[in-house]
C-alpha positions as a printed Julia matrix, in Angstrom:
727×3 Matrix{Float64}:
   0.0    0.0     0.0
   1.33   3.39   -1.03
  -0.09   6.59    0.47
   0.75  10.01   -0.94
  -0.68  13.51   -1.08
  -1.22  14.3    -4.76
  -2.61  17.06   -6.95
  -5.05  16.53   -9.84
  -2.07  16.92  -12.2
  -0.23  14.09  -10.45
  -3.32  11.85  -10.39
  -4.52  12.35  -13.95
  -1.4   13.17  -15.99
  -0.34   9.64  -16.91
  -2.39   7.53  -19.37
  -4.69   5.4   -17.23
  -8.29   4.37  -16.52
  -9.79   4.66  -13.06
 -12.75   2.28  -13.08
 -15.72   2.67  -10.74
 -17.08  -0.81   -9.91
 -20.65  -1.69  -10.88
 -21.68  -2.24   -7.25
 -20.9    1.33   -6.18
 -23.71   3.84   -6.0
 -24.31   6.18   -8.94
 -23.35   9.84   -8.98
 -25.37  11.7    -6.31
 -23.57  14.99   -5.66
 -25.63  18.14   -6.27
 -25.25  21.89   -6.46
 -26.44  22.83   -2.99
 -24.46  20.32   -0.95
 -21.28  19.69   -2.94
 -20.78  21.63   -6.19
 -21.26  25.1    -4.75
 -19.02  24.53   -1.68
 -16.35  23.06   -3.98
 -16.6   26.04   -6.34
 -16.38  28.49   -3.42
 -13.18  26.75   -2.25
 -11.74  26.93   -5.77
 -12.7   30.57   -6.13
 -11.13  31.51   -2.82
  -7.81  29.81   -3.64
  -7.77  31.28   -7.16
  -8.37  34.78   -5.78
  -5.4   34.31   -3.45
  -3.22  33.29   -6.41
  -4.36  36.39   -8.31
  -3.53  38.65   -5.37
  -0.28  36.97   -4.31
   1.08  34.64   -7.04
   4.09  33.66   -4.93
   1.96  32.38   -2.04
   1.05  28.73   -2.35
  -1.8   27.77   -0.03
  -3.12  24.41   -1.22
  -6.63  23.22   -0.46
  -7.29  19.69    0.8
 -10.13  17.81   -0.92
 -10.17  14.53    1.01
  -8.98  11.01    0.25
  -9.43   8.36   -2.46
  -8.51   4.69   -2.54
  -7.36   2.88   -5.7
  -6.5   -0.77   -6.29
  -4.2   -1.82   -9.08
  -5.46  -4.23  -11.75
  -3.01  -6.67  -13.29
  -2.86  -6.16  -17.04
  -0.33  -6.93  -19.79
   2.71  -4.73  -20.1
   2.19  -1.9   -22.59
  -1.57  -1.79  -22.15
  -3.39   1.18  -20.67
  -2.81   1.1   -16.91
  -6.01   0.52  -14.92
  -7.08   0.85  -11.3
 -10.34   0.2    -9.5
 -11.76   3.09   -7.47
 -12.49   1.62   -4.03
 -13.47   4.89   -2.35
 -13.86   8.51   -3.49
 -15.61   7.97   -6.83
 -17.96  10.96   -6.32
 -14.98  13.25   -5.81
 -13.01  11.86   -8.75
 -15.94  12.01  -11.15
 -16.67  15.59  -10.12
 -13.03  16.57  -10.68
 -13.13  15.19  -14.22
 -16.37  17.03  -14.98
 -14.91  20.22  -13.46
 -11.66  19.98  -15.42
 -13.55  19.37  -18.66
 -15.8   22.39  -18.02
 -12.75  24.57  -17.32
 -11.03  23.26  -20.44
 -14.02  24.34  -22.55
 -14.18  27.81  -21.01
 -10.44  28.39  -21.4
 -10.78  27.33  -25.02
 -13.57  29.87  -25.44
 -11.29  32.76  -24.38
  -8.5   31.63  -26.71
  -5.87  30.52  -24.17
  -4.53  27.64  -26.26
  -1.53  26.6   -24.15
  -3.52  26.35  -20.95
  -6.21  24.43  -22.82
  -3.67  21.86  -24.05
  -2.24  21.39  -20.55
  -5.69  20.71  -19.14
  -6.57  18.28  -21.93
  -3.75  16.02  -20.73
  -5.65  15.63  -17.42
  -8.98  14.8   -19.08
  -8.28  12.42  -22.0
  -5.83   9.64  -22.68
  -3.77   9.9   -25.9
  -5.43   8.07  -28.78
  -2.41   5.76  -29.04
  -3.54   4.11  -25.79
  -7.2    3.75  -26.75
  -8.49   0.48  -28.17
 -12.11   1.5   -27.54
 -13.79   4.92  -27.58
 -14.36   4.89  -23.81
 -10.62   4.35  -23.25
 -10.15   8.07  -23.85
 -11.6    8.9   -20.43
  -9.39   8.92  -17.35
 -12.33   8.01  -15.09
 -15.06   5.58  -16.16
 -18.11   5.72  -13.86
 -20.55   2.99  -12.87
 -23.03   1.61  -15.42
 -25.93   3.91  -14.6
 -23.84   7.05  -15.23
 -21.82   6.02  -18.28
 -24.18   7.24  -20.98
 -24.54  10.72  -19.45
 -20.79  10.95  -18.66
 -19.81   9.93  -22.18
 -22.28  12.38  -23.73
 -21.32  15.45  -21.72
 -17.56  14.8   -21.82
 -17.67  14.32  -25.61
 -19.85  17.38  -26.19
 -18.66  19.98  -28.68
 -18.2   23.59  -27.56
 -19.89  25.94  -27.13
 -22.02  23.7   -24.93
 -25.67  23.12  -25.8
 -26.85  21.23  -22.74
 -30.54  21.4   -23.66
 -29.88  19.27  -26.75
 -28.37  16.38  -24.81
 -30.36  13.18  -24.33
 -29.24  13.1   -20.7
 -29.78  16.81  -19.97
 -31.46  16.05  -16.61
 -28.59  13.87  -15.38
 -26.68  15.18  -12.36
 -23.43  14.72  -14.3
 -24.67  17.0   -17.07
 -26.01  19.5   -14.55
 -22.64  19.48  -12.77
 -20.84  20.25  -16.03
 -23.24  23.09  -16.75
 -22.86  24.5   -13.23
 -19.05  24.55  -13.29
 -18.99  25.96  -16.83
 -21.18  28.87  -15.74
 -19.04  29.54  -12.66
 -15.76  29.44  -14.58
 -17.16  31.67  -17.36
 -18.37  34.27  -14.87
 -15.12  34.26  -12.9
 -12.89  34.51  -15.96
 -14.82  37.54  -17.21
 -15.12  39.42  -13.9
 -12.14  41.64  -14.57
 -11.06  43.75  -17.52
 -10.43  42.15  -20.91
  -6.65  42.41  -20.55
  -6.88  40.57  -17.2
  -8.33  37.37  -18.66
  -4.92  35.82  -19.31
  -3.9   36.35  -15.67
  -7.19  34.91  -14.46
  -6.75  31.86  -16.69
  -3.31  31.23  -15.21
  -4.66  31.6   -11.67
  -7.62  29.24  -12.07
  -5.59  26.72  -14.09
  -2.87  26.65  -11.47
  -5.44  26.29   -8.72
  -7.18  23.3   -10.3
  -4.02  21.54  -11.47
  -1.58  22.18   -8.63
  -3.23  23.64   -5.51
  -5.91  21.06   -4.85
  -4.6   18.16   -2.78
  -5.96  14.65   -2.35
  -4.64  11.81   -0.21
  -4.29   8.83   -2.56
  -4.11   5.36   -1.04
  -2.88   3.02   -3.77
  -3.36  -0.69   -3.04
  -1.6   -3.51   -4.82
  -3.7   -6.09   -6.63
  -3.32  -8.56   -3.74
  -4.27  -6.29   -0.81
  -7.67  -6.6     0.89
  -9.57  -3.61   -0.5
 -12.74  -4.27    1.51
 -10.84  -4.25    4.78
  -9.22  -0.92    3.91
 -12.61   0.52    2.85
 -14.27  -0.54    6.11
 -11.42   0.9     8.18
 -11.54   4.26    6.39
 -15.3    4.52    6.73
 -15.6    3.29   10.31
 -17.36   5.67   12.61
 -14.36   6.91   14.51
 -14.06  10.09   16.56
 -12.5   12.7    14.31
 -10.24  15.35   15.8
 -11.71  18.85   15.63
  -9.85  22.1    14.98
 -10.04  22.82   18.71
  -8.47  19.41   19.51
  -5.6   20.01   17.1
  -4.99  23.55   18.35
  -5.08  22.39   21.97
  -2.36  19.79   21.31
  -0.26  22.34   19.44
  -0.66  25.06   22.1
   0.25  22.88   25.07
   3.14  21.23   23.29
   4.57  24.73   22.72
   3.86  25.76   26.32
   5.77  22.64   27.47
   8.69  23.5    25.18
   8.76  27.06   26.53
   8.97  25.79   30.12
   5.71  27.43   31.31
   3.23  26.03   33.83
   0.97  23.72   31.81
  -1.44  22.95   34.67
  -2.07  26.62   35.37
  -2.51  27.49   31.69
  -4.95  24.62   31.21
  -7.03  25.36   34.32
  -7.19  29.11   33.84
  -7.38  29.47   30.08
  -8.42  26.26   28.31
 -10.49  24.06   30.61
 -13.64  26.08   29.85
 -13.55  24.89   26.22
 -14.34  21.37   27.47
 -17.69  22.34   28.98
 -21.12  21.74   27.44
 -21.45  25.28   26.07
 -18.26  25.07   24.03
 -18.66  21.42   22.96
 -22.19  21.97   21.61
 -22.34  21.33   17.87
 -23.29  24.4    15.85
 -24.33  24.5    12.2
 -22.46  26.91    9.95
 -24.09  26.48    6.58
 -23.92  22.75    5.94
 -20.97  22.21    8.28
 -21.42  21.19   11.91
 -18.64  21.71   14.41
 -18.2   22.24   18.15
 -18.67  25.86   19.17
 -15.04  25.94   20.39
 -13.78  25.24   16.86
 -16.12  27.83   15.36
 -14.98  30.42   17.91
 -11.32  29.78   17.08
 -12.16  30.2    13.4
 -13.93  33.52   14.09
 -11.12  34.73   16.35
  -8.52  33.98   13.66
 -10.56  35.87   11.05
 -10.73  38.84   13.41
  -6.97  38.73   14.03
  -5.84  38.16   10.44
  -8.66  39.89    8.46
  -8.49  36.92    6.07
 -11.15  34.53    4.85
 -10.51  31.27    6.7
 -12.78  28.28    6.18
 -13.16  25.53    8.77
 -10.74  23.15    7.04
  -7.95  25.74    7.24
  -8.29  26.75   10.89
  -5.54  24.58   12.34
  -2.93  25.25    9.64
  -3.62  29.0     9.75
  -3.43  29.02   13.55
   0.01  27.4    13.41
   1.34  29.98   10.95
  -0.29  32.78   12.96
   1.38  31.59   16.18
   4.75  30.99   14.51
   5.01  34.13   12.37
   2.28  36.73   12.97
   2.56  37.29   16.72
   6.24  36.71   17.39
   7.86  37.19   19.87
   4.7   36.59   21.98
   4.89  33.46   24.15
   2.27  30.77   23.73
   1.06  31.44   27.27
   0.4   35.09   26.41
  -1.35  34.09   23.17
  -3.55  31.65   25.09
  -4.49  34.45   27.5
  -5.6   36.57   24.53
  -7.73  33.74   23.2
  -9.26  33.2    26.62
 -10.16  36.9    27.0
 -11.84  36.89   23.58
 -13.75  33.7    24.43
 -15.31  35.37   27.49
 -16.64  38.2    25.3
 -17.8   35.7    22.67
 -19.8   33.7    25.21
 -21.3   36.89   26.6
 -22.5   37.85   23.09
 -24.16  34.49   22.57
 -25.78  34.45   26.01
 -27.3   37.87   25.34
 -28.68  36.72   21.99
 -30.31  33.65   23.56
 -32.57  35.74   25.82
 -36.04  35.22   24.34
 -38.22  37.18   26.72
 -38.06  40.58   28.37
 -35.31  43.17   28.18
 -32.49  42.75   25.69
 -29.65  45.14   24.84
 -28.57  46.13   21.33
 -25.84  43.51   21.17
 -28.23  40.76   22.24
 -30.87  41.88   19.72
 -28.26  41.94   16.95
 -27.16  38.42   17.89
 -30.74  37.15   18.04
 -31.65  38.6    14.66
 -28.48  37.44   12.91
 -28.98  33.97   14.44
 -32.49  33.93   12.95
 -30.86  34.74    9.6
 -28.24  32.0    10.2
 -25.46  34.56    9.83
 -22.61  33.13   11.91
 -20.39  35.1     9.55
 -20.94  38.29   11.63
 -19.35  36.94   14.82
 -15.76  37.98   13.88
 -17.07  41.54   13.38
 -18.45  41.57   16.92
 -15.11  40.36   18.24
 -13.37  43.15   16.32
 -15.7   45.8    17.76
 -14.62  44.87   21.28
 -10.99  43.96   20.53
  -9.75  47.24   21.99
  -8.58  48.57   25.29
 -11.54  49.33   27.53
 -10.97  53.1    27.37
 -11.19  52.92   23.56
 -14.65  51.35   23.53
 -17.6   53.68   22.88
 -20.74  51.61   23.46
 -23.14  54.09   21.85
 -20.96  54.14   18.72
 -20.85  50.33   18.69
 -24.65  50.15   19.0
 -25.04  52.56   16.08
 -22.58  50.44   14.1
 -24.71  47.36   14.75
 -27.76  49.29   13.5
 -25.89  49.95   10.25
 -24.67  46.37    9.73
 -28.08  44.94   10.62
 -29.82  47.22    8.12
 -27.4   46.12    5.41
 -27.92  42.44    6.22
 -31.7   42.52    6.51
 -32.32  44.67    3.45
 -30.16  42.32    1.39
 -32.04  39.36    2.84
 -35.41  40.89    1.93
 -34.39  41.5    -1.69
 -32.75  38.04   -1.69
 -29.31  39.37   -2.48
 -26.53  36.82   -2.85
 -24.58  35.91    0.3
 -21.67  34.2    -1.46
 -19.16  36.99   -0.74
 -20.16  37.7     2.86
 -16.99  36.2     4.34
 -14.93  38.61    2.26
 -17.18  41.59    3.1
 -16.9   40.85    6.83
 -13.09  40.87    6.64
 -13.29  44.28    4.91
 -15.61  45.56    7.65
 -13.1   44.35   10.26
 -10.35  46.32    8.5
 -12.53  49.45    8.68
 -13.12  48.86   12.39
  -9.44  48.33   13.13
  -8.29  51.54   11.47
 -11.11  53.82   12.72
 -10.65  55.9    15.91
 -12.99  55.69   18.89
 -16.38  57.33   18.37
 -16.17  57.34   14.55
 -17.03  53.72   13.75
 -20.67  54.22   12.85
 -20.16  56.93   10.21
 -17.16  55.04    8.82
 -19.23  51.87    8.37
 -22.15  53.79    6.84
 -19.77  55.29    4.31
 -18.13  51.94    3.58
 -21.43  50.1     3.0
 -22.99  52.99    1.07
 -20.05  52.92   -1.33
 -20.39  49.22   -2.16
 -21.23  48.76   -5.83
 -21.06  45.03   -6.55
 -24.05  42.72   -6.72
 -22.67  40.8    -3.73
 -22.21  43.78   -1.41
 -24.4   46.8    -2.24
 -26.91  48.23    0.27
 -30.49  48.13   -1.13
 -32.32  51.47   -0.99
 -35.96  52.15   -0.05
 -37.18  52.0    -3.64
 -35.74  48.55   -4.25
 -36.93  47.06   -0.95
 -40.44  48.42   -1.51
 -40.5   47.22   -5.11
 -39.34  43.77   -4.1
 -41.68  43.25   -1.12
 -44.83  44.7    -2.7
 -45.58  41.56   -4.72
 -43.24  39.05   -3.09
 -44.73  35.76   -1.9
 -42.82  36.25    1.33
 -44.0   33.04    3.01
 -42.43  30.98    0.23
 -39.4   33.12   -0.52
 -38.15  33.96    3.0
 -37.23  31.26    5.52
 -39.67  30.84    8.43
 -37.22  31.91   11.14
 -36.21  35.02    9.2
 -39.82  35.95    8.44
 -40.85  35.56   12.06
 -37.94  37.76   13.16
 -39.06  40.53   10.76
 -42.65  40.36   12.02
 -41.4   40.47   15.62
 -39.38  43.58   14.82
 -42.51  45.25   13.36
 -44.48  44.31   16.48
 -41.79  45.87   18.71
 -41.75  48.97   16.51
 -45.5   49.36   16.89
 -45.12  49.0    20.64
 -42.8   51.99   20.63
 -39.34  50.4    20.4
 -38.06  52.83   17.79
 -34.31  53.06   17.28
 -32.66  53.42   20.68
 -35.86  54.65   22.32
 -37.28  52.66   25.23
 -40.97  51.94   24.74
 -43.47  53.29   27.25
 -45.09  49.83   27.14
 -41.9   48.46   28.69
 -42.36  45.02   27.11
 -40.93  43.6    23.92
 -42.64  40.76   22.07
 -41.46  37.29   23.07
 -38.86  36.19   20.55
 -38.58  32.96   18.61
 -41.82  31.35   19.76
 -44.77  32.82   17.85
 -46.4   30.94   14.98
 -46.78  32.55   11.56
 -50.45  32.58   10.55
 -52.07  33.33    7.19
 -54.96  35.76    7.68
 -56.64  34.56    4.5
 -56.01  30.81    4.77
 -54.08  28.72    2.29
 -57.17  26.47    2.03
 -59.53  29.31    1.12
 -61.79  27.77   -1.51
 -64.61  26.62    0.83
 -65.3   29.76    2.91
 -63.63  32.56    0.93
 -65.42  33.01   -2.41
 -63.73  35.12   -5.06
 -64.95  38.73   -5.14
 -64.47  41.93   -7.14
 -63.52  40.07  -10.28
 -60.49  38.45   -8.62
 -59.11  35.31  -10.26
 -57.96  32.13   -8.57
 -54.36  32.85   -9.61
 -54.52  36.39   -8.22
 -55.8   35.07   -4.91
 -53.15  32.39   -4.68
 -50.51  35.05   -5.34
 -51.89  37.16   -2.46
 -52.08  34.32    0.06
 -48.33  34.35    0.79
 -47.79  38.12    0.61
 -46.36  39.92    3.63
 -49.67  41.72    4.28
 -51.5   38.41    4.74
 -49.16  37.15    7.45
 -49.21  37.7    11.18
 -47.99  36.21   14.45
 -50.01  34.23   16.97
 -49.0   32.99   20.41
 -50.43  29.59   19.47
 -51.85  28.23   16.26
 -55.56  28.46   15.64
 -57.18  25.07   15.27
 -57.73  24.08   11.66
 -61.49  24.71   11.7
 -60.98  28.34   12.73
 -57.83  28.86   10.7
 -59.51  27.71    7.48
 -62.98  29.01    8.41
 -64.69  32.2     7.21
 -63.45  35.66    8.21
 -66.58  36.91    9.96
 -68.94  35.35   12.51
 -68.67  34.01   16.05
 -66.59  31.04   14.92
 -64.75  33.01   12.23
 -61.09  33.89   11.74
 -61.51  37.46   13.02
 -63.11  36.27   16.27
 -60.35  33.7    16.69
 -57.7   36.38   16.33
 -59.44  38.6    18.88
 -59.52  35.74   21.37
 -55.92  34.6    20.92
 -53.8   37.63   21.84
 -53.42  41.4    21.71
 -50.45  41.88   19.41
 -50.41  45.26   17.7
 -49.93  43.37   14.43
 -53.36  41.82   14.93
 -55.11  44.88   16.34
 -54.61  46.73   13.07
 -56.33  43.86   11.3
 -59.21  43.11   13.64
 -59.98  46.77   14.42
 -59.56  48.26   10.95
 -60.33  45.49    8.49
 -63.96  45.23    9.46
 -66.11  42.37    8.23
 -64.15  41.72    5.04
 -60.59  40.6     4.45
 -59.71  40.52    0.77
 -56.94  41.15   -1.76
 -57.21  44.94   -1.53
 -56.75  44.89    2.23
 -53.81  42.51    1.9
 -52.17  44.98   -0.5
 -52.84  47.91    1.83
 -51.43  46.06    4.85
 -48.4   45.0     2.82
 -47.62  48.68    2.17
 -48.01  49.48    5.88
 -45.64  46.71    6.91
 -43.1   47.79    4.28
 -43.19  51.33    5.68
 -42.38  49.92    9.12
 -39.52  47.8     7.74
 -37.93  50.81    6.04
 -38.17  52.77    9.29
 -36.77  49.96   11.47
 -33.79  49.36    9.18
 -33.05  52.75    7.56
 -30.33  53.75    5.11
 -28.47  57.08    5.17
 -30.55  60.04    3.87
 -30.51  60.19    0.08
 -28.9   56.76   -0.27
 -29.53  55.08   -3.61
 -28.56  51.55   -4.55
 -25.53  51.53   -6.79
 -26.48  48.08   -8.08
 -29.52  45.94   -8.47
 -29.6   42.3    -7.53
 -29.99  40.09  -10.56
 -32.8   37.75   -9.7
 -32.01  34.3   -11.0
 -34.93  32.23   -9.8
 -33.89  28.6   -10.06
 -36.38  25.85  -10.69
 -35.39  23.08   -8.28
 -36.66  19.56   -8.84
 -35.99  17.89   -5.53
 -35.33  14.15   -5.66
 -34.95  11.5    -2.98
 -31.29  11.44   -4.0
 -30.96  15.13   -3.02
 -32.47  14.44    0.41
 -30.03  11.57    0.94
 -27.15  13.84   -0.03
 -28.36  16.42    2.51
 -28.48  13.76    5.28
 -32.23  14.2     5.67
 -32.9   10.65    4.48
 -30.74   7.55    4.3
 -30.6    4.35    2.28
 -32.53   1.55    3.96
 -35.04   3.88    5.59
 -38.58   2.48    5.65
 -41.58   4.35    4.28
 -45.16   3.74    5.38
 -48.34   4.41    3.37
 -50.56   7.1     4.84
 -53.59   5.15    3.6
 -55.11   2.87    6.23
 -55.95   0.37    3.46
 -52.26  -0.36    2.93
 -50.94  -0.61    6.49
 -49.35  -4.02    5.94
 -47.07  -2.72    3.16
 -43.82  -0.79    3.54
 -41.4    0.65    1.03
 -37.67   1.16    1.39
 -35.35   3.92    0.17
 -32.57   2.45   -1.96
 -29.01   3.72   -2.22
 -29.47   5.43   -5.58
 -32.59   7.32   -4.42
 -35.12   4.95   -5.96
 -37.88   3.34   -3.88
 -38.43  -0.37   -3.52
 -41.82  -1.94   -2.87
 -41.33  -5.68   -2.59
 -39.38  -6.77   -5.66
 -40.41  -3.66   -7.62
 -38.24  -0.55   -7.94
 -39.55   2.95   -8.76
 -37.76   6.18   -9.65
 -40.1    8.41   -7.63
 -42.44   8.43   -4.61
 -45.41   8.96   -6.94
 -44.48   5.94   -9.04
 -44.28   3.76   -5.92
 -47.58   5.16   -4.63
 -49.33   4.59   -7.95
 -48.18   0.95   -7.98
 -49.59   0.37   -4.52
 -52.89   2.21   -4.93
 -53.45   1.32   -8.6
 -54.17   4.95   -9.43
 -52.29   8.22   -9.83
 -51.3    9.64   -6.45
 -49.18  12.35   -4.84
 -46.3   10.21   -3.63
 -44.63  12.92   -1.53
 -47.69  13.21    0.68
 -48.56   9.52    0.51
 -45.36   8.06    1.96
 -44.64   8.62    5.68
 -41.33   8.3     7.51
 -43.15   7.9    10.81
 -46.73   6.59   10.88
 -47.22   7.88   14.44
 -46.4   11.57   13.99
 -47.4   11.47   10.29
 -44.15  12.98    9.03
 -44.22  12.64    5.25
 -41.67  12.89    2.46
 -43.29  16.23    1.6
 -42.32  17.53    5.07
 -38.7   16.47    4.52
 -38.69  18.1     1.09
 -40.01  21.35    2.63
 -37.24  21.19    5.24
 -34.65  20.85    2.45
 -36.08  23.81    0.51
 -36.17  25.92    3.68
 -32.46  25.21    4.16
 -31.71  26.41    0.64
 -33.8   29.56    1.11
 -32.12  30.22    4.46
 -28.75  30.14    2.68
 -29.9   32.81    0.25
 -31.07  30.7    -2.68
 -33.89  32.21   -4.75
 -35.72  29.08   -5.79
 -39.03  27.69   -6.85
 -39.74  24.01   -6.44
 -40.65  22.06   -9.52
 -43.44  20.04   -7.96
 -43.33  16.31   -8.58
 -46.68  15.9    -6.82
 -48.48  15.66  -10.16
 -46.12  13.07  -11.58
 -47.86  10.01  -12.94
 -51.28  11.68  -12.61
């Protein structure tokens, strides 16, 4: 067995075929969970190369396992892919997409270098498929062959396998490379080609375990995939720190007890989600602290290596004991921030409110900025200026969220904000940040003005386009505003709305057809468009029962009476007191305008501010598959499904590894197909199949959870509904 760290150039340069066995699962990676994170890693490394060509900071992609195949001397060398076939296949697709885009801009030499990593020389090819360096499993071969052999410029819609994930991956990476290569001026394209080519060929690293033909591949595979306890960034840093303290002759016991022991308590060991990555809070804190100290983008996989270089070069001649004391002091502030943000009822200060609202938006990215605001001597901290700075940053974040601006460059923007903070004198932070954010001109960083926010929210189906937690937070802020919590004023009511607990209720119900007849010439489509508008949404302390929620507006048992009985929120008073006996599309539009006015007042921009850019709305049609839900760890192969129909209680289905569904000896590509087989008629499979027959959790619920995750991460999507499949 030979184990080496290799680059794509070292793996793919020689003539060879890496064969994926038939028994391995087909290609399942997708844009949300794998392609986009991989592209963001590539982009970050390529940008570093552009800025500092002499700095080589490779990026680790994971491990693969090959096993040699005995074949006659002189023949094309072959290996079986034991582990890592998803990664290898993606790399080939990515390299081919880059090759096509580099060809398109006329960089011939770079194109030829990349072609050596994608195709074997014809002299080694006895069959047409021998040209490919990687040959996937049976189910993927037709799509792989078609997209890899496609002529440029690409015409994906004309491919027979256009819906295949392999084809979609090629299209995704082509679009990303094309956009990145053309971001700069025309005369910069050559430099950008060199940077992205070098990144993909030389600065990606993979651990390659190469087995001989006689070694036990299954044993190696089982060992690599055993559920061991992986060391976290905090574990690695701890070992490094205390080894250095020992070498420097300091008191290890004292340093551990006074400055590290806290990291091994429940608070710091709690797993926190940052995007799709989960890690102990201690590791996330160390990541945020490093970003604050270095003003660099540092992803979770780079925390330990960057900490080592920071300790060895950036803070010399500081002792490790002194550095640990600095980390400890920052951790106390960090915990205080989080504790303040977790207060859900009663008084809350500006820092706590900022933390609560950014947590609702799932914006862990702002934590390094908070550390930077307080990373000063105590006599240099102006709390009123810090509070005003938080007002500014929060307005920028929430306005961008409401217009669904991209979040892909937020790590970079936060490092720029930290630089502004670090160079700005006491008492001048707030105006400096307002100027900085007002001057942003790119699609990924501009500050939306009143006109754009109003134009976006007026007709937005907010309930579908904004994640539930974010939407609830906005409605809570409006409720507080109407109670008199305006800016830094303390309301005469003395009480803020309870945070994070209210249910979002549709005033005109989603199931309106029985008790809410169309009026004033309104169409069914117009009504359905209004149902999810901001003006039709409110908060309730507890959900109305379904009979009231879906019942008529007026009457003793109507929706209006139910609202009056439930609570006294100002949000609801304006509806029950002013709407009268009718709630219709016109009143939804009027209330939408009122709520928008409140939003613009709660999160203002500087007087006269006008957006210097407009977000390009690229609404993606997402067809969610069982395979996607497996990839997102929301479902797993082998999971049982139960029919919701009492007539079929003796039958179960099972989720198979490739995302298909098995019912007995029959296999179906979709939930609806499996449901139709069982019921002998067309059926909505997503609602029909349950994961738990007791709590009635259906596949539709899991799909909604997946879509909410995408929306929470800033995706502007519409689901292509498979509910009508086979009907």
